C-alpha positions as a printed Julia matrix, in Angstrom:
348×3 Matrix{Float64}:
 37.49  -171.71  118.81
 37.34  -175.53  119.14
 35.28  -175.8   115.97
 37.7   -173.67  113.95
 40.71  -175.55  115.47
 39.26  -178.95  114.45
 38.72  -177.77  110.89
 42.24  -176.54  110.67
 43.67  -179.71  112.16
 41.73  -181.78  109.7
 42.92  -179.62  106.82
 46.53  -180.23  107.91
 46.2   -184.0   107.21
 43.48  -183.94  104.49
 44.61  -181.79  101.59
 41.43  -182.56   99.66
 39.54  -180.56  102.24
 41.1   -177.45  100.83
 40.46  -178.33   97.16
 36.84  -179.45   97.19
 35.4   -178.54   93.79
 32.61  -181.09   93.47
 30.65  -180.13   96.55
 31.57  -183.39   98.36
 33.18  -183.81  101.72
 32.49  -181.13  104.25
 30.7   -178.86  101.81
 28.25  -181.63  101.07
 27.77  -182.36  104.73
 27.0   -178.71  105.48
 24.52  -178.41  102.57
 22.72  -181.63  103.62
 22.51  -180.57  107.26
 21.32  -177.06  106.29
 18.49  -178.62  104.16
 17.52  -180.8   107.07
 17.61  -178.05  109.69
 15.72  -175.56  107.4
 13.06  -178.09  106.16
 13.95  -177.69  102.46
 15.03  -180.16   99.72
 18.2   -178.3    98.63
 20.92  -176.03   99.84
 23.78  -174.54   97.93
 26.68  -172.92   99.93
 28.22  -169.62   98.84
 30.97  -167.21  100.02
 28.45  -164.76  101.61
 24.84  -163.88  101.96
 25.02  -161.32   99.12
 26.34  -163.95   96.7
 23.61  -166.3    97.84
 21.05  -163.59   96.83
 22.7   -163.0    93.39
 22.76  -166.81   92.78
 19.11  -167.07   93.74
 18.05  -164.12   91.53
 19.82  -165.54   88.52
 18.66  -169.09   89.19
 15.04  -167.91   89.35
 15.33  -166.17   85.99
 15.89  -162.45   86.97
 17.85  -160.86   84.1
 19.36  -157.39   83.39
 16.66  -154.75   83.14
 14.12  -156.63   85.21
 12.67  -154.98   88.33
 12.92  -156.47   91.72
 10.82  -155.12   94.64
 12.89  -154.59   97.8
 11.92  -153.11  101.13
 13.14  -149.5   101.38
 14.29  -150.03  105.01
 17.16  -152.46  105.48
 20.77  -153.12  104.56
 22.38  -152.08  101.33
 23.51  -155.6   100.46
 19.99  -156.74   99.59
 19.69  -154.07   96.91
 23.27  -154.44   95.94
 22.61  -158.14   94.92
 19.95  -156.88   92.53
 22.22  -154.2    91.03
 25.13  -156.64   90.64
 23.2   -158.71   88.08
 22.09  -155.65   86.16
 18.53  -155.68   87.46
 16.68  -152.66   89.01
 15.71  -152.43   92.71
 12.32  -150.88   93.26
 12.11  -149.57   96.79
  8.74  -150.13   98.54
  7.66  -149.08  102.1
  7.53  -151.29  105.1
  4.47  -151.88  107.21
  3.98  -149.51  110.15
  5.07  -151.07  113.47
  7.25  -153.66  111.73
 10.61  -153.79  110.06
  9.47  -155.69  106.94
  8.06  -155.2   103.51
  4.4   -154.28  103.39
  2.64  -156.88  101.06
 -0.01  -154.25  100.04
  2.54  -151.7    99.1
  4.44  -154.42   97.2
  1.26  -155.32   95.21
  0.81  -151.69   94.22
  4.38  -151.37   93.01
  4.11  -154.29   90.51
  4.63  -153.21   86.89
  5.23  -154.97   83.52
  8.93  -155.27   84.2
  8.56  -156.69   87.74
 10.09  -160.13   87.99
 10.65  -160.84   91.7
 10.24  -159.71   95.27
 12.93  -159.85   97.96
 11.65  -159.59  101.44
 14.07  -159.41  104.4
 13.57  -160.99  107.79
 15.3   -158.03  109.42
 16.76  -158.48  112.94
 15.63  -162.16  112.86
 11.94  -161.1   112.84
  9.99  -163.0   110.16
  8.34  -160.81  107.5
  4.61  -161.35  106.71
  5.33  -164.54  104.78
  1.63  -165.36  104.21
  0.9   -161.98  102.71
  4.0   -161.93  100.54
  3.41  -165.45   99.22
 -0.12  -164.47   98.26
  1.03  -161.44   96.33
  3.76  -163.41   94.56
  1.4   -166.18   93.52
 -1.35  -163.75   92.39
  1.12  -161.95   90.08
  3.27  -164.96   89.07
  6.42  -163.37   90.62
  9.4   -165.08   92.14
  9.74  -164.63   95.94
 13.13  -164.67   97.64
 13.63  -164.11  101.35
 16.76  -162.53  102.7
 17.23  -164.58  105.9
 20.76  -163.45  106.68
 19.8   -162.59  110.23
 17.08  -165.17  110.72
 18.52  -168.67  110.74
 16.5   -170.34  113.46
 13.47  -168.17  113.18
 10.02  -169.86  112.82
  6.81  -169.1   110.89
  3.68  -171.23  111.6
  5.84  -173.82  113.29
  8.28  -174.19  110.37
 11.8   -172.75  109.71
 11.59  -169.47  107.67
 13.69  -171.09  104.88
 10.81  -173.46  104.0
  8.8   -170.64  102.31
  9.02  -168.86   99.02
 11.06  -169.8    95.98
 14.42  -169.37   97.79
 15.91  -168.03  100.93
 19.46  -166.58  101.36
 21.42  -167.08  104.52
 24.65  -165.47  105.8
 27.26  -166.98  108.1
 29.04  -163.61  108.57
 29.73  -161.59  111.62
 27.05  -161.55  114.33
 24.84  -164.22  112.76
 23.31  -167.23  114.6
 25.73  -169.38  112.72
 29.03  -167.83  111.73
 32.1   -169.12  109.97
 33.74  -165.7   109.51
 32.4   -165.51  105.99
 29.94  -167.7   104.08
 26.38  -168.11  103.0
 23.82  -170.45  101.47
 20.86  -170.6    99.26
 17.84  -172.67  100.33
 15.19  -173.98   97.79
 12.76  -176.72   97.08
 12.57  -176.74   93.19
 14.98  -179.12   91.54
 15.33  -176.84   88.45
 16.26  -173.89   90.66
 18.82  -176.04   92.49
 20.46  -177.16   89.13
 20.61  -173.64   87.91
 22.18  -172.45   91.17
 24.86  -175.17   90.86
 25.58  -174.35   87.15
 25.74  -170.61   87.9
 27.72  -170.49   91.07
 29.79  -173.67   91.49
 32.64  -175.44   89.68
 31.77  -177.46   86.6
 32.56  -180.68   88.36
 29.36  -180.28   90.38
 27.39  -179.84   87.22
 28.42  -183.31   86.16
 25.87  -184.67   88.63
 23.22  -183.48   86.11
 25.1   -184.31   82.98
 22.6   -186.86   81.8
 19.85  -184.16   81.88
 21.86  -181.12   80.75
 25.35  -180.48   79.63
 26.96  -178.24   82.26
 28.83  -175.07   81.31
 32.64  -175.32   81.34
 32.74  -173.19   84.41
 30.55  -171.43   86.86
 31.17  -168.13   88.62
 33.26  -169.88   91.33
 31.04  -168.63   94.13
 31.9   -171.54   96.4
 32.19  -171.48  100.15
 35.76  -172.13  101.39
 35.85  -175.71  102.79
 37.32  -174.43  106.09
 34.38  -172.01  106.45
 32.07  -174.91  105.6
 33.71  -177.02  108.34
 33.25  -174.2   110.91
 29.62  -173.61  109.83
 28.88  -177.32  110.1
 30.03  -177.43  113.68
 28.17  -174.21  114.45
 24.89  -175.78  113.22
 25.1   -178.23  116.13
 25.01  -175.23  118.43
 22.1   -173.44  116.7
 19.1   -174.63  118.93
 20.98  -173.61  122.11
 22.14  -170.3   120.62
 18.72  -169.44  119.4
 17.26  -170.22  122.81
 19.96  -167.92  124.36
 19.19  -165.2   121.94
 15.47  -165.45  122.65
 16.16  -165.35  126.39
 18.25  -162.27  126.01
 15.62  -160.6   123.81
 13.03  -161.23  126.55
 15.25  -159.62  129.17
 15.66  -156.59  126.85
 11.92  -156.35  126.34
 11.27  -156.57  130.08
 13.72  -153.86  130.79
 12.48  -151.64  128.02
  8.81  -151.98  129.23
  9.53  -149.37  131.91
 10.75  -146.86  129.37
  7.76  -145.22  127.56
  9.93  -143.6   124.91
 10.99  -146.84  123.52
  8.72  -148.93  121.23
 10.1   -152.4   120.42
  9.47  -154.15  117.06
  8.08  -157.63  117.67
  7.38  -160.75  115.72
  3.79  -161.38  114.82
  1.83  -164.17  116.53
  2.63  -166.35  113.58
  6.36  -166.19  114.0
  9.31  -166.52  116.43
 12.31  -164.34  116.03
 15.87  -165.53  116.24
 18.09  -162.56  117.08
 19.22  -161.15  120.39
 19.66  -157.48  119.48
 16.31  -155.66  119.78
 15.32  -152.97  117.4
 13.29  -150.09  119.01
 11.76  -146.93  117.8
 12.85  -143.84  119.85
 10.05  -141.42  120.27
 12.27  -138.42  120.99
 15.85  -138.08  119.84
 16.37  -135.32  122.43
 16.33  -138.08  125.12
 18.91  -140.36  123.46
 21.73  -139.43  125.83
 19.62  -140.02  128.93
 18.34  -143.28  127.42
 21.85  -144.46  126.74
 22.95  -143.73  130.31
 19.87  -145.28  131.87
 20.05  -148.55  129.78
 23.74  -148.99  130.51
 22.9   -149.21  134.17
 20.55  -152.16  133.46
 23.18  -154.1   131.34
 21.94  -152.95  128.02
 23.65  -150.88  125.27
 21.9   -148.48  122.87
 23.48  -148.4   119.41
 22.72  -146.8   116.09
 20.6   -149.17  113.91
 22.72  -150.16  110.9
 19.69  -150.43  108.61
 18.75  -147.35  106.6
 16.21  -146.05  104.17
 17.85  -147.41  101.01
 16.48  -144.85   98.65
 18.66  -142.19  100.43
 21.89  -144.08   99.8
 24.32  -143.3    96.99
 24.55  -146.22   94.57
 27.26  -147.07   92.03
 27.26  -144.75   88.97
 27.77  -147.61   86.6
 24.84  -149.64   87.82
 21.14  -149.38   86.99
 19.51  -146.57   88.92
 17.25  -147.82   91.68
 13.91  -146.21   92.06
 11.11  -145.76   94.63
  7.75  -147.04   93.55
  6.2   -144.23   95.63
  7.15  -142.18   98.72
  8.13  -144.4   101.71
  7.19  -142.39  104.84
  7.18  -145.3   107.18
 10.73  -146.3   106.23
 11.78  -142.7   106.83
 10.22  -142.73  110.25
 11.81  -145.99  111.05
 15.24  -144.33  110.78
 14.25  -142.87  114.15
 15.19  -146.3   115.46
 18.11  -147.82  117.43
 19.36  -151.2   118.3
 19.6   -152.37  121.92
 22.24  -154.95  122.6
 22.45  -157.24  125.69
 25.89  -156.64  127.28
 25.62  -158.45  130.59
 27.6   -161.62  131.2
 24.59  -163.55  130.03
 21.81  -165.71  131.55
């Protein structure tokens, strides 16, 4: 609350804080700090993680009618970002024993209309970044990572945002940095950064590049609210301690789950470090769910339905392009036999 209160108190005496159109002030401070923390050259803030994805897709040249490979298991917002710009999500299976897109299945799904791949670091667990980068480079595709739940996660000793063509972040509910609502797009290419500014921000920000390109009269107005930026900026200072706490809680969950043979946790590979405290597990037998719930509650853990789903089973907007499956996704279907275990003790 102290971070939010400080932002509100500053807004009461600094009216410019509430009308920042040029990406200066607290918005600029947030973007600069994000770029530093995430080991990238550029960050552009947005109102949400979904708008960060739509901005990234458009900035990387994805257009209506293009196909974008998306993991079949995940949250609807990832595919929704594709549909919102008129492109077509192509659902591809995940790798067995993980929660993330299978690079081999993605390679098999590539067709003449494929323009990009979106891979999600679900539950803060890094996807197979090496394998996905290799597929994208071999087929000259754009690679975007959905890192909404993974700010603070590591791959080969570097933040997950440092890989691919762009990474989308969310500052919404339950994230490692939260400002109520908000998001950001991370990238290293100057051209992608300029396009993201022209597409999503106010024209005043485009004046920065006026010598190189005349900006449009207006962008889409996908700007983070300055108060949300102020809160997120303060939250970034807490990120290392918060990630350490999340990882400590995850270790406690794993230790307590080790004695329950009907639960199989999903873990990060040896190349990565996760950054999320809820632990996804596969339940071997649904008939035992009631007993598991009761037993876990006695150890300070809570069994919840996993909010991720097999996306090909969802009903999508009738006015949008019809998503399609590249091929059957049996592992995604099996993964719906999963749950999320939350740590509900007072905390270490």
